[in-house]
VMD Tcl script that builds the backbone (N, CA, C; Angstrom):
set m [mol new atoms 537]
animate dup $m
set s [atomselect $m all]
$s set {name element resname resid chain x y z} {
  {N N MET 1 A -56.725 -114.643 24.182}
  {CA C MET 1 A -56.522 -113.212 24.320}
  {C C MET 1 A -56.207 -112.612 22.959}
  {N N SER 2 A -56.756 -111.424 22.737}
  {CA C SER 2 A -56.523 -110.753 21.461}
  {C C SER 2 A -55.369 -109.768 21.578}
  {N N GLN 3 A -54.769 -109.460 20.443}
  {CA C GLN 3 A -53.721 -108.449 20.387}
  {C C GLN 3 A -54.403 -107.091 20.364}
  {N N LEU 4 A -54.034 -106.221 21.270}
  {CA C LEU 4 A -54.650 -104.903 21.363}
  {C C LEU 4 A -53.840 -103.926 20.533}
  {N N GLY 5 A -54.423 -103.442 19.447}
  {CA C GLY 5 A -53.697 -102.561 18.536}
  {C C GLY 5 A -53.875 -101.094 18.847}
  {N N SER 6 A -53.046 -100.292 18.209}
  {CA C SER 6 A -53.136 -98.841 18.335}
  {C C SER 6 A -54.346 -98.343 17.565}
  {N N ILE 7 A -54.928 -97.255 18.054}
  {CA C ILE 7 A -56.056 -96.616 17.389}
  {C C ILE 7 A -55.641 -95.190 17.089}
  {N N GLY 8 A -55.754 -94.791 15.835}
  {CA C GLY 8 A -55.397 -93.426 15.464}
  {C C GLY 8 A -54.772 -93.384 14.098}
  {N N GLY 9 A -53.971 -92.351 13.892}
  {CA C GLY 9 A -53.313 -92.152 12.619}
  {C C GLY 9 A -52.832 -90.718 12.530}
  {N N PRO 10 A -52.377 -90.315 11.370}
  {CA C PRO 10 A -51.880 -88.951 11.204}
  {C C PRO 10 A -52.945 -87.889 11.522}
  {N N GLY 11 A -52.476 -86.768 12.076}
  {CA C GLY 11 A -53.349 -85.630 12.307}
  {C C GLY 11 A -54.090 -85.599 13.625}
  {N N LEU 12 A -53.704 -86.436 14.571}
  {CA C LEU 12 A -54.377 -86.435 15.867}
  {C C LEU 12 A -54.027 -85.182 16.666}
  {N N GLN 13 A -54.957 -84.777 17.499}
  {CA C GLN 13 A -54.677 -83.715 18.445}
  {C C GLN 13 A -53.845 -84.282 19.602}
  {N N VAL 14 A -54.284 -85.416 20.157}
  {CA C VAL 14 A -53.582 -86.041 21.280}
  {C C VAL 14 A -53.507 -87.546 21.048}
  {N N LEU 15 A -52.316 -88.091 21.241}
  {CA C LEU 15 A -52.118 -89.537 21.260}
  {C C LEU 15 A -51.882 -89.942 22.701}
  {N N PHE 16 A -52.829 -90.672 23.283}
  {CA C PHE 16 A -52.672 -91.185 24.643}
  {C C PHE 16 A -51.845 -92.460 24.587}
  {N N VAL 17 A -50.871 -92.555 25.477}
  {CA C VAL 17 A -49.986 -93.714 25.506}
  {C C VAL 17 A -50.094 -94.366 26.876}
  {N N GLY 18 A -50.753 -95.530 26.903}
  {CA C GLY 18 A -50.827 -96.299 28.135}
  {C C GLY 18 A -49.546 -97.083 28.334}
  {N N ILE 19 A -49.426 -97.709 29.469}
  {CA C ILE 19 A -48.219 -98.482 29.768}
  {C C ILE 19 A -48.276 -99.806 29.019}
  {N N ASN 20 A -49.306 -100.599 29.304}
  {CA C ASN 20 A -49.533 -101.873 28.627}
  {C C ASN 20 A -50.961 -102.312 28.933}
  {N N PRO 21 A -51.495 -103.238 28.156}
  {CA C PRO 21 A -52.868 -103.672 28.405}
  {C C PRO 21 A -52.992 -104.476 29.699}
  {N N SER 22 A -54.109 -104.282 30.362}
  {CA C SER 22 A -54.445 -105.158 31.484}
  {C C SER 22 A -54.857 -106.510 30.909}
  {N N LEU 23 A -54.949 -107.499 31.754}
  {CA C LEU 23 A -55.413 -108.808 31.289}
  {C C LEU 23 A -56.837 -108.700 30.744}
  {N N ARG 24 A -57.663 -107.888 31.386}
  {CA C ARG 24 A -59.043 -107.702 30.928}
  {C C ARG 24 A -59.076 -107.021 29.555}
  {N N SER 25 A -58.260 -105.981 29.367}
  {CA C SER 25 A -58.222 -105.299 28.070}
  {C C SER 25 A -57.814 -106.264 26.962}
  {N N ALA 26 A -56.823 -107.091 27.235}
  {CA C ALA 26 A -56.384 -108.070 26.237}
  {C C ALA 26 A -57.482 -109.098 25.960}
  {N N GLU 27 A -58.189 -109.484 27.001}
  {CA C GLU 27 A -59.256 -110.478 26.854}
  {C C GLU 27 A -60.377 -109.966 25.946}
  {N N VAL 28 A -60.760 -108.704 26.105}
  {CA C VAL 28 A -61.881 -108.178 25.324}
  {C C VAL 28 A -61.425 -107.372 24.099}
  {N N GLY 29 A -60.116 -107.128 23.985}
  {CA C GLY 29 A -59.597 -106.402 22.833}
  {C C GLY 29 A -59.936 -104.924 22.823}
  {N N ARG 30 A -60.035 -104.322 24.011}
  {CA C ARG 30 A -60.390 -102.903 24.146}
  {C C ARG 30 A -59.456 -102.218 25.140}
  {N N HIS 31 A -59.143 -100.966 24.864}
  {CA C HIS 31 A -58.252 -100.208 25.736}
  {C C HIS 31 A -58.942 -99.802 27.039}
  {N N PHE 32 A -58.192 -99.847 28.118}
  {CA C PHE 32 A -58.655 -99.431 29.451}
  {C C PHE 32 A -59.997 -100.075 29.800}
  {N N ALA 33 A -60.084 -101.390 29.606}
  {CA C ALA 33 A -61.343 -102.116 29.804}
  {C C ALA 33 A -61.511 -102.684 31.204}
  {N N ARG 34 A -60.503 -102.611 32.019}
  {CA C ARG 34 A -60.601 -103.188 33.358}
  {C C ARG 34 A -61.592 -102.385 34.211}
  {N N PRO 35 A -62.524 -103.073 34.861}
  {CA C PRO 35 A -63.456 -102.355 35.737}
  {C C PRO 35 A -62.666 -101.568 36.792}
  {N N GLY 36 A -63.091 -100.381 37.056}
  {CA C GLY 36 A -62.389 -99.537 38.030}
  {C C GLY 36 A -61.378 -98.604 37.401}
  {N N ASN 37 A -61.046 -98.826 36.113}
  {CA C ASN 37 A -60.117 -97.904 35.458}
  {C C ASN 37 A -60.861 -96.603 35.199}
  {N N ARG 38 A -60.195 -95.498 35.468}
  {CA C ARG 38 A -60.848 -94.190 35.381}
  {C C ARG 38 A -60.544 -93.433 34.091}
  {N N PHE 39 A -59.951 -94.102 33.100}
  {CA C PHE 39 A -59.591 -93.418 31.864}
  {C C PHE 39 A -60.800 -92.799 31.161}
  {N N TRP 40 A -61.831 -93.586 30.909}
  {CA C TRP 40 A -62.976 -93.107 30.134}
  {C C TRP 40 A -63.733 -91.999 30.863}
  {N N PRO 41 A -64.035 -92.138 32.154}
  {CA C PRO 41 A -64.668 -91.019 32.867}
  {C C PRO 41 A -63.783 -89.764 32.887}
  {N N THR 42 A -62.467 -89.960 32.988}
  {CA C THR 42 A -61.554 -88.816 33.004}
  {C C THR 42 A -61.549 -88.098 31.666}
  {N N LEU 43 A -61.520 -88.844 30.557}
  {CA C LEU 43 A -61.558 -88.202 29.238}
  {C C LEU 43 A -62.769 -87.291 29.109}
  {N N HIS 44 A -63.901 -87.780 29.557}
  {CA C HIS 44 A -65.124 -86.985 29.468}
  {C C HIS 44 A -65.067 -85.792 30.432}
  {N N ALA 45 A -64.680 -86.025 31.665}
  {CA C ALA 45 A -64.635 -84.952 32.664}
  {C C ALA 45 A -63.645 -83.853 32.281}
  {N N ALA 46 A -62.591 -84.221 31.558}
  {CA C ALA 46 A -61.567 -83.258 31.142}
  {C C ALA 46 A -61.935 -82.534 29.845}
  {N N GLY 47 A -63.055 -82.905 29.236}
  {CA C GLY 47 A -63.511 -82.219 28.035}
  {C C GLY 47 A -62.981 -82.766 26.724}
  {N N PHE 48 A -62.367 -83.947 26.752}
  {CA C PHE 48 A -61.882 -84.545 25.502}
  {C C PHE 48 A -63.012 -85.133 24.666}
  {N N THR 49 A -64.056 -85.629 25.338}
  {CA C THR 49 A -65.185 -86.233 24.631}
  {C C THR 49 A -66.483 -85.575 25.107}
  {N N PRO 50 A -67.472 -85.463 24.215}
  {CA C PRO 50 A -68.729 -84.796 24.595}
  {C C PRO 50 A -69.628 -85.643 25.495}
  {N N ARG 51 A -69.321 -86.929 25.572}
  {CA C ARG 51 A -70.081 -87.831 26.449}
  {C C ARG 51 A -69.145 -88.908 26.956}
  {N N LEU 52 A -69.583 -89.614 27.968}
  {CA C LEU 52 A -68.791 -90.705 28.527}
  {C C LEU 52 A -68.795 -91.877 27.553}
  {N N LEU 53 A -67.614 -92.245 27.090}
  {CA C LEU 53 A -67.471 -93.412 26.217}
  {C C LEU 53 A -67.194 -94.646 27.064}
  {N N THR 54 A -67.466 -95.799 26.507}
  {CA C THR 54 A -67.126 -97.061 27.151}
  {C C THR 54 A -65.899 -97.641 26.444}
  {N N PRO 55 A -65.229 -98.593 27.063}
  {CA C PRO 55 A -64.102 -99.222 26.384}
  {C C PRO 55 A -64.483 -99.805 25.016}
  {N N HIS 56 A -65.714 -100.252 24.869}
  {CA C HIS 56 A -66.146 -100.837 23.595}
  {C C HIS 56 A -66.322 -99.793 22.501}
  {N N GLU 57 A -66.176 -98.516 22.859}
  {CA C GLU 57 A -66.258 -97.434 21.884}
  {C C GLU 57 A -64.892 -96.812 21.618}
  {N N ASP 58 A -63.824 -97.520 22.000}
  {CA C ASP 58 A -62.487 -96.931 21.832}
  {C C ASP 58 A -62.173 -96.590 20.374}
  {N N GLY 59 A -62.795 -97.273 19.440}
  {CA C GLY 59 A -62.591 -96.987 18.028}
  {C C GLY 59 A -63.134 -95.631 17.586}
  {N N LEU 60 A -63.953 -94.998 18.426}
  {CA C LEU 60 A -64.483 -93.666 18.119}
  {C C LEU 60 A -63.486 -92.557 18.428}
  {N N LEU 61 A -62.423 -92.847 19.146}
  {CA C LEU 61 A -61.492 -91.797 19.576}
  {C C LEU 61 A -61.003 -90.897 18.440}
  {N N PRO 62 A -60.628 -91.434 17.276}
  {CA C PRO 62 A -60.158 -90.542 16.210}
  {C C PRO 62 A -61.188 -89.498 15.766}
  {N N THR 63 A -62.484 -89.771 15.950}
  {CA C THR 63 A -63.490 -88.774 15.581}
  {C C THR 63 A -63.411 -87.541 16.486}
  {N N PHE 64 A -62.752 -87.678 17.626}
  {CA C PHE 64 A -62.547 -86.567 18.556}
  {C C PHE 64 A -61.109 -86.043 18.491}
  {N N GLY 65 A -60.346 -86.493 17.479}
  {CA C GLY 65 A -58.956 -86.067 17.334}
  {C C GLY 65 A -58.012 -86.767 18.288}
  {N N LEU 66 A -58.424 -87.912 18.803}
  {CA C LEU 66 A -57.648 -88.643 19.804}
  {C C LEU 66 A -57.216 -90.008 19.281}
  {N N GLY 67 A -56.091 -90.469 19.783}
  {CA C GLY 67 A -55.616 -91.807 19.478}
  {C C GLY 67 A -55.154 -92.459 20.756}
  {N N ILE 68 A -54.885 -93.748 20.671}
  {CA C ILE 68 A -54.454 -94.477 21.858}
  {C C ILE 68 A -53.545 -95.623 21.456}
  {N N THR 69 A -52.523 -95.838 22.244}
  {CA C THR 69 A -51.597 -96.944 22.048}
  {C C THR 69 A -50.982 -97.279 23.404}
  {N N ASN 70 A -50.080 -98.228 23.419}
  {CA C ASN 70 A -49.369 -98.608 24.648}
  {C C ASN 70 A -47.877 -98.641 24.390}
  {N N ILE 71 A -47.095 -98.433 25.443}
  {CA C ILE 71 A -45.644 -98.559 25.323}
  {C C ILE 71 A -45.287 -100.021 25.058}
  {N N VAL 72 A -45.904 -100.921 25.812}
  {CA C VAL 72 A -45.643 -102.359 25.704}
  {C C VAL 72 A -46.951 -103.048 25.336}
  {N N THR 73 A -46.884 -104.004 24.415}
  {CA C THR 73 A -48.102 -104.690 23.986}
  {C C THR 73 A -48.453 -105.900 24.855}
  {N N ARG 74 A -47.492 -106.404 25.644}
  {CA C ARG 74 A -47.756 -107.601 26.458}
  {C C ARG 74 A -48.670 -107.271 27.635}
  {N N PRO 75 A -49.810 -107.977 27.731}
  {CA C PRO 75 A -50.705 -107.743 28.864}
  {C C PRO 75 A -50.138 -108.323 30.154}
  {N N THR 76 A -50.395 -107.628 31.246}
  {CA C THR 76 A -49.983 -108.106 32.570}
  {C C THR 76 A -51.053 -107.741 33.588}
  {N N ARG 77 A -50.960 -108.343 34.746}
  {CA C ARG 77 A -51.868 -108.022 35.849}
  {C C ARG 77 A -51.618 -106.596 36.335}
  {N N ALA 78 A -50.330 -106.201 36.395}
  {CA C ALA 78 A -49.954 -104.856 36.841}
  {C C ALA 78 A -48.753 -104.387 36.031}
  {N N ALA 79 A -48.633 -103.086 35.848}
  {CA C ALA 79 A -47.518 -102.524 35.086}
  {C C ALA 79 A -46.170 -102.872 35.719}
  {N N ALA 80 A -46.154 -103.079 37.015}
  {CA C ALA 80 A -44.915 -103.428 37.713}
  {C C ALA 80 A -44.352 -104.773 37.250}
  {N N ASP 81 A -45.160 -105.560 36.536}
  {CA C ASP 81 A -44.706 -106.855 36.023}
  {C C ASP 81 A -43.848 -106.730 34.770}
  {N N LEU 82 A -43.717 -105.520 34.246}
  {CA C LEU 82 A -42.908 -105.294 33.045}
  {C C LEU 82 A -41.454 -105.027 33.428}
  {N N SER 83 A -40.548 -105.450 32.569}
  {CA C SER 83 A -39.126 -105.182 32.810}
  {C C SER 83 A -38.744 -103.837 32.194}
  {N N ALA 84 A -37.648 -103.286 32.681}
  {CA C ALA 84 A -37.124 -102.039 32.117}
  {C C ALA 84 A -36.782 -102.234 30.642}
  {N N ALA 85 A -36.254 -103.406 30.290}
  {CA C ALA 85 A -35.902 -103.681 28.895}
  {C C ALA 85 A -37.148 -103.662 28.006}
  {N N GLU 86 A -38.262 -104.215 28.479}
  {CA C GLU 86 A -39.507 -104.192 27.707}
  {C C GLU 86 A -39.982 -102.756 27.494}
  {N N LEU 87 A -39.909 -101.950 28.539}
  {CA C LEU 87 A -40.345 -100.562 28.432}
  {C C LEU 87 A -39.461 -99.775 27.461}
  {N N ARG 88 A -38.163 -99.983 27.528}
  {CA C ARG 88 A -37.250 -99.265 26.622}
  {C C ARG 88 A -37.452 -99.709 25.169}
  {N N ALA 89 A -37.673 -101.003 24.962}
  {CA C ALA 89 A -37.932 -101.496 23.603}
  {C C ALA 89 A -39.239 -100.903 23.066}
  {N N GLY 90 A -40.244 -100.835 23.916}
  {CA C GLY 90 A -41.514 -100.241 23.517}
  {C C GLY 90 A -41.386 -98.760 23.205}
  {N N ALA 91 A -40.511 -98.077 23.935}
  {CA C ALA 91 A -40.294 -96.648 23.686}
  {C C ALA 91 A -39.753 -96.416 22.283}
  {N N ALA 92 A -38.886 -97.290 21.819}
  {CA C ALA 92 A -38.326 -97.158 20.466}
  {C C ALA 92 A -39.417 -97.323 19.411}
  {N N VAL 93 A -40.319 -98.266 19.614}
  {CA C VAL 93 A -41.443 -98.465 18.688}
  {C C VAL 93 A -42.371 -97.249 18.734}
  {N N LEU 94 A -42.623 -96.745 19.937}
  {CA C LEU 94 A -43.486 -95.580 20.084}
  {C C LEU 94 A -42.907 -94.373 19.352}
  {N N GLU 95 A -41.606 -94.182 19.443}
  {CA C GLU 95 A -40.956 -93.065 18.735}
  {C C GLU 95 A -41.303 -93.111 17.244}
  {N N ARG 96 A -41.239 -94.286 16.646}
  {CA C ARG 96 A -41.546 -94.428 15.218}
  {C C ARG 96 A -43.016 -94.113 14.931}
  {N N THR 97 A -43.908 -94.601 15.783}
  {CA C THR 97 A -45.335 -94.332 15.605}
  {C C THR 97 A -45.609 -92.838 15.679}
  {N N VAL 98 A -45.019 -92.170 16.673}
  {CA C VAL 98 A -45.237 -90.728 16.847}
  {C C VAL 98 A -44.693 -89.957 15.645}
  {N N ARG 99 A -43.520 -90.346 15.140}
  {CA C ARG 99 A -42.967 -89.661 13.959}
  {C C ARG 99 A -43.892 -89.823 12.744}
  {N N GLU 100 A -44.510 -90.985 12.616}
  {CA C GLU 100 A -45.415 -91.249 11.492}
  {C C GLU 100 A -46.742 -90.505 11.651}
  {N N TRP 101 A -47.297 -90.494 12.853}
  {CA C TRP 101 A -48.618 -89.907 13.074}
  {C C TRP 101 A -48.575 -88.406 13.369}
  {N N THR 102 A -47.497 -87.908 13.901}
  {CA C THR 102 A -47.295 -86.495 14.265}
  {C C THR 102 A -48.476 -85.865 15.014}
  {N N PRO 103 A -48.868 -86.432 16.140}
  {CA C PRO 103 A -49.943 -85.797 16.916}
  {C C PRO 103 A -49.450 -84.462 17.477}
  {N N ARG 104 A -50.378 -83.571 17.769}
  {CA C ARG 104 A -49.986 -82.300 18.388}
  {C C ARG 104 A -49.335 -82.534 19.737}
  {N N LEU 105 A -49.814 -83.552 20.481}
  {CA C LEU 105 A -49.314 -83.836 21.812}
  {C C LEU 105 A -49.313 -85.335 22.068}
  {N N VAL 106 A -48.254 -85.821 22.695}
  {CA C VAL 106 A -48.176 -87.200 23.163}
  {C C VAL 106 A -48.469 -87.159 24.653}
  {N N ALA 107 A -49.536 -87.805 25.078}
  {CA C ALA 107 A -49.941 -87.825 26.479}
  {C C ALA 107 A -49.587 -89.185 27.076}
  {N N MET 108 A -48.508 -89.207 27.847}
  {CA C MET 108 A -48.043 -90.438 28.480}
  {C C MET 108 A -48.828 -90.656 29.772}
  {N N VAL 109 A -49.446 -91.810 29.894}
  {CA C VAL 109 A -50.296 -92.110 31.033}
  {C C VAL 109 A -49.528 -92.994 32.015}
  {N N GLY 110 A -48.789 -92.348 32.917}
  {CA C GLY 110 A -48.008 -93.073 33.919}
  {C C GLY 110 A -46.583 -92.571 33.993}
  {N N VAL 111 A -46.269 -91.843 35.032}
  {CA C VAL 111 A -44.954 -91.206 35.141}
  {C C VAL 111 A -43.827 -92.212 35.385}
  {N N VAL 112 A -44.056 -93.227 36.181}
  {CA C VAL 112 A -42.978 -94.184 36.484}
  {C C VAL 112 A -42.559 -94.935 35.225}
  {N N ALA 113 A -43.526 -95.412 34.458}
  {CA C ALA 113 A -43.202 -96.117 33.210}
  {C C ALA 113 A -42.508 -95.178 32.231}
  {N N TYR 114 A -42.931 -93.932 32.168}
  {CA C TYR 114 A -42.293 -92.952 31.287}
  {C C TYR 114 A -40.832 -92.757 31.691}
  {N N ARG 115 A -40.588 -92.618 32.979}
  {CA C ARG 115 A -39.210 -92.426 33.463}
  {C C ARG 115 A -38.312 -93.576 33.027}
  {N N VAL 116 A -38.812 -94.786 33.178}
  {CA C VAL 116 A -38.015 -95.975 32.839}
  {C C VAL 116 A -37.880 -96.129 31.325}
  {N N ALA 117 A -38.990 -96.047 30.608}
  {CA C ALA 117 A -38.989 -96.288 29.161}
  {C C ALA 117 A -38.080 -95.313 28.418}
  {N N PHE 118 A -38.079 -94.066 28.834}
  {CA C PHE 118 A -37.312 -93.045 28.125}
  {C C PHE 118 A -36.063 -92.600 28.883}
  {N N GLU 119 A -35.755 -93.341 29.954}
  {CA C GLU 119 A -34.562 -93.071 30.764}
  {C C GLU 119 A -34.493 -91.596 31.182}
  {N N ARG 120 A -35.601 -91.147 31.745}
  {CA C ARG 120 A -35.719 -89.770 32.238}
  {C C ARG 120 A -36.147 -89.832 33.705}
  {N N PRO 121 A -35.212 -90.185 34.589}
  {CA C PRO 121 A -35.553 -90.461 35.985}
  {C C PRO 121 A -36.128 -89.281 36.759}
  {N N ARG 122 A -35.927 -88.078 36.295}
  {CA C ARG 122 A -36.429 -86.904 37.025}
  {C C ARG 122 A -37.750 -86.364 36.467}
  {N N ALA 123 A -38.315 -87.040 35.500}
  {CA C ALA 123 A -39.567 -86.567 34.906}
  {C C ALA 123 A -40.656 -86.461 35.970}
  {N N SER 124 A -41.507 -85.461 35.818}
  {CA C SER 124 A -42.643 -85.288 36.716}
  {C C SER 124 A -43.898 -85.078 35.870}
  {N N MET 125 A -45.021 -84.914 36.530}
  {CA C MET 125 A -46.269 -84.696 35.815}
  {C C MET 125 A -46.198 -83.395 35.027}
  {N N GLY 126 A -46.917 -83.347 33.922}
  {CA C GLY 126 A -47.015 -82.132 33.135}
  {C C GLY 126 A -46.179 -82.194 31.869}
  {N N LEU 127 A -46.008 -81.033 31.265}
  {CA C LEU 127 A -45.251 -80.908 30.029}
  {C C LEU 127 A -43.778 -81.196 30.279}
  {N N GLN 128 A -43.188 -81.986 29.388}
  {CA C GLN 128 A -41.787 -82.363 29.515}
  {C C GLN 128 A -40.909 -81.474 28.635}
  {N N GLN 129 A -39.661 -81.319 29.029}
  {CA C GLN 129 A -38.721 -80.565 28.201}
  {C C GLN 129 A -38.325 -81.370 26.966}
  {N N GLU 130 A -38.213 -82.687 27.107}
  {CA C GLU 130 A -37.824 -83.557 26.000}
  {C C GLU 130 A -39.055 -83.966 25.204}
  {N N GLU 131 A -38.843 -84.186 23.920}
  {CA C GLU 131 A -39.916 -84.640 23.040}
  {C C GLU 131 A -39.807 -86.148 22.816}
  {N N VAL 132 A -40.860 -86.725 22.281}
  {CA C VAL 132 A -40.876 -88.115 21.833}
  {C C VAL 132 A -41.260 -88.081 20.366}
  {N N GLY 133 A -40.429 -88.647 19.519}
  {CA C GLY 133 A -40.720 -88.666 18.093}
  {C C GLY 133 A -40.877 -87.270 17.504}
  {N N GLY 134 A -40.200 -86.295 18.093}
  {CA C GLY 134 A -40.278 -84.930 17.601}
  {C C GLY 134 A -41.528 -84.176 18.022}
  {N N ARG 135 A -42.281 -84.718 18.937}
  {CA C ARG 135 A -43.529 -84.091 19.379}
  {C C ARG 135 A -43.479 -83.819 20.883}
  {N N PRO 136 A -44.200 -82.774 21.354}
  {CA C PRO 136 A -44.229 -82.490 22.789}
  {C C PRO 136 A -44.905 -83.609 23.567}
  {N N VAL 137 A -44.469 -83.764 24.806}
  {CA C VAL 137 A -44.967 -84.834 25.682}
  {C C VAL 137 A -45.530 -84.221 26.957}
  {N N TRP 138 A -46.671 -84.744 27.352}
  {CA C TRP 138 A -47.302 -84.349 28.615}
  {C C TRP 138 A -47.488 -85.629 29.412}
  {N N VAL 139 A -46.941 -85.691 30.613}
  {CA C VAL 139 A -47.097 -86.879 31.454}
  {C C VAL 139 A -48.300 -86.681 32.374}
  {N N LEU 140 A -49.166 -87.683 32.365}
  {CA C LEU 140 A -50.392 -87.683 33.158}
  {C C LEU 140 A -50.385 -88.844 34.137}
  {N N PRO 141 A -51.166 -88.747 35.207}
  {CA C PRO 141 A -51.248 -89.881 36.129}
  {C C PRO 141 A -51.965 -91.060 35.485}
  {N N ASN 142 A -51.545 -92.242 35.872}
  {CA C ASN 142 A -52.154 -93.473 35.389}
  {C C ASN 142 A -53.554 -93.588 35.994}
  {N N PRO 143 A -54.594 -93.746 35.146}
  {CA C PRO 143 A -55.965 -93.815 35.668}
  {C C PRO 143 A -56.364 -95.182 36.216}
  {N N SER 144 A -55.425 -96.100 36.296}
  {CA C SER 144 A -55.726 -97.436 36.821}
  {C C SER 144 A -56.357 -97.339 38.197}
  {N N GLY 145 A -57.277 -98.229 38.452}
  {CA C GLY 145 A -57.875 -98.316 39.778}
  {C C GLY 145 A -56.845 -98.659 40.848}
  {N N LEU 146 A -55.681 -99.155 40.416}
  {CA C LEU 146 A -54.606 -99.471 41.358}
  {C C LEU 146 A -53.869 -98.216 41.823}
  {N N ASN 147 A -54.066 -97.099 41.127}
  {CA C ASN 147 A -53.412 -95.831 41.473}
  {C C ASN 147 A -54.343 -95.038 42.383}
  {N N ALA 148 A -54.097 -95.092 43.684}
  {CA C ALA 148 A -54.975 -94.439 44.659}
  {C C ALA 148 A -54.528 -93.030 45.012}
  {N N HIS 149 A -53.485 -92.534 44.363}
  {CA C HIS 149 A -52.938 -91.217 44.714}
  {C C HIS 149 A -53.790 -90.054 44.226}
  {N N TYR 150 A -54.655 -90.281 43.262}
  {CA C TYR 150 A -55.425 -89.197 42.656}
  {C C TYR 150 A -56.919 -89.462 42.764}
  {N N LYS 151 A -57.667 -88.406 42.986}
  {CA C LYS 151 A -59.126 -88.457 43.037}
  {C C LYS 151 A -59.669 -88.072 41.653}
  {N N PRO 152 A -60.935 -88.380 41.353}
  {CA C PRO 152 A -61.495 -88.038 40.045}
  {C C PRO 152 A -61.307 -86.562 39.654}
  {N N ALA 153 A -61.483 -85.648 40.593}
  {CA C ALA 153 A -61.315 -84.222 40.268}
  {C C ALA 153 A -59.864 -83.911 39.890}
  {N N ASP 154 A -58.906 -84.601 40.516}
  {CA C ASP 154 A -57.489 -84.402 40.174}
  {C C ASP 154 A -57.221 -84.867 38.745}
  {N N PHE 155 A -57.730 -86.049 38.415}
  {CA C PHE 155 A -57.566 -86.570 37.055}
  {C C PHE 155 A -58.158 -85.586 36.048}
  {N N ALA 156 A -59.379 -85.139 36.296}
  {CA C ALA 156 A -60.049 -84.231 35.359}
  {C C ALA 156 A -59.229 -82.957 35.162}
  {N N ARG 157 A -58.728 -82.388 36.237}
  {CA C ARG 157 A -57.960 -81.144 36.148}
  {C C ARG 157 A -56.661 -81.346 35.378}
  {N N LEU 158 A -55.923 -82.403 35.700}
  {CA C LEU 158 A -54.635 -82.640 35.047}
  {C C LEU 158 A -54.801 -82.994 33.568}
  {N N TYR 159 A -55.779 -83.808 33.246}
  {CA C TYR 159 A -56.020 -84.162 31.849}
  {C C TYR 159 A -56.535 -82.947 31.074}
  {N N ALA 160 A -57.346 -82.099 31.711}
  {CA C ALA 160 A -57.837 -80.885 31.051}
  {C C ALA 160 A -56.683 -79.943 30.719}
  {N N GLN 161 A -55.665 -79.878 31.564}
  {CA C GLN 161 A -54.499 -79.049 31.273}
  {C C GLN 161 A -53.811 -79.528 29.997}
  {N N ALA 162 A -53.683 -80.831 29.841}
  {CA C ALA 162 A -53.082 -81.378 28.620}
  {C C ALA 162 A -53.947 -81.047 27.403}
  {N N ARG 163 A -55.258 -81.145 27.556}
  {CA C ARG 163 A -56.174 -80.813 26.450}
  {C C ARG 163 A -56.013 -79.353 26.045}
  {N N LEU 164 A -55.984 -78.464 27.007}
  {CA C LEU 164 A -55.837 -77.037 26.711}
  {C C LEU 164 A -54.507 -76.751 26.024}
  {N N TYR 165 A -53.452 -77.416 26.460}
  {CA C TYR 165 A -52.152 -77.236 25.817}
  {C C TYR 165 A -52.217 -77.702 24.358}
  {N N ALA 166 A -52.796 -78.887 24.125}
  {CA C ALA 166 A -52.890 -79.428 22.767}
  {C C ALA 166 A -53.729 -78.516 21.865}
  {N N GLN 167 A -54.690 -77.834 22.446}
  {CA C GLN 167 A -55.536 -76.920 21.678}
  {C C GLN 167 A -54.903 -75.538 21.539}
  {N N GLY 168 A -53.707 -75.344 22.111}
  {CA C GLY 168 A -53.025 -74.064 22.025}
  {C C GLY 168 A -53.590 -73.022 22.971}
  {N N ARG 169 A -54.321 -73.484 23.988}
  {CA C ARG 169 A -54.953 -72.554 24.913}
  {C C ARG 169 A -54.280 -72.510 26.276}
  {N N LEU 170 A -53.130 -73.189 26.393}
  {CA C LEU 170 A -52.359 -73.178 27.634}
  {C C LEU 170 A -50.900 -73.120 27.245}
  {N N SER 171 A -50.161 -72.206 27.796}
  {CA C SER 171 A -48.755 -72.053 27.410}
  {C C SER 171 A -47.879 -73.100 28.077}
  {N N ALA 172 A -46.710 -73.302 27.503}
  {CA C ALA 172 A -45.759 -74.269 28.051}
  {C C ALA 172 A -45.359 -73.888 29.463}
  {N N SER 173 A -45.185 -72.589 29.748}
  {CA C SER 173 A -44.760 -72.175 31.090}
  {C C SER 173 A -45.839 -72.430 32.117}
  {N N THR 174 A -47.107 -72.352 31.714}
  {CA C THR 174 A -48.211 -72.604 32.635}
  {C C THR 174 A -48.344 -74.096 32.924}
  {N N GLY 175 A -48.113 -74.930 31.907}
  {CA C GLY 175 A -48.369 -76.360 32.062}
  {C C GLY 175 A -47.223 -77.191 32.547}
  {N N ALA 176 A -46.014 -76.691 32.526}
  {CA C ALA 176 A -44.863 -77.510 32.893}
  {C C ALA 176 A -44.885 -77.883 34.363}
  {N N GLY 177 A -44.694 -79.164 34.607}
  {CA C GLY 177 A -44.567 -79.661 35.976}
  {C C GLY 177 A -45.809 -79.482 36.817}
  {N N SER 178 A -46.987 -79.440 36.223}
  {CA C SER 178 A -48.217 -79.243 36.976}
  {C C SER 178 A -48.476 -80.417 37.890}
  {N N LYS 179 A -48.842 -80.124 39.095}
  {CA C LYS 179 A -49.132 -81.185 40.075}
  {C C LYS 179 A -50.608 -81.242 40.373}
}
mol reanalyze $m
mol bondsrecalc $m
mol representation Tube
mol addrep $m
C-alpha cells in the first residue's frame, strides 16, 4: 500500500478534507478511488470541474483551484474504524496545513468525523462558525458509497453551495447550516 499524500498548496480556492483513505485508495495511491464513491461525479455536478475526473486524475485538482487531503492518513475499511484520538491528532496536523496553504475555504467531507476531530459535537452541514487554521469551514456530506442518506442531486446542491461561497457568490447567512 502506498502513502496517500495531500494535493495542493498555497492559493487554493477550496481544500477538500476527507476523513481517511479507503483501503482501495491506499492500494492505488489515489484519493476517493473506491468504486461507488461519489466524490468525483459530485465535484463535476457541483461545478468545481469542467468535466468528470477520475481518481487517477486527482493531481489535476490544483489546476481548478482545488486541493485534497485527509484528517487521518491511516487507511481503513470504514471511517468508523478510526479512534477519536486519531481524528484529534489529525486535526492538529490539518490546522498547520491550512495555515500554510491558506485556502479560501476548507471543505470538510463528513460531519461526524468533523465533530469528533475538532470537538464540535453540535456541528451540522454547511458553513461553520468556527474556523480551522484561520480559514472558514464548510461541512459537506461524505460521498462514500456507504453513506446512503444523500442522493446525487443532494450532493451536487450542497457541494455547489460551498463552491458559490468560496467564489464569494453566496453569503455566510445564506449558507450556514444548509441541509
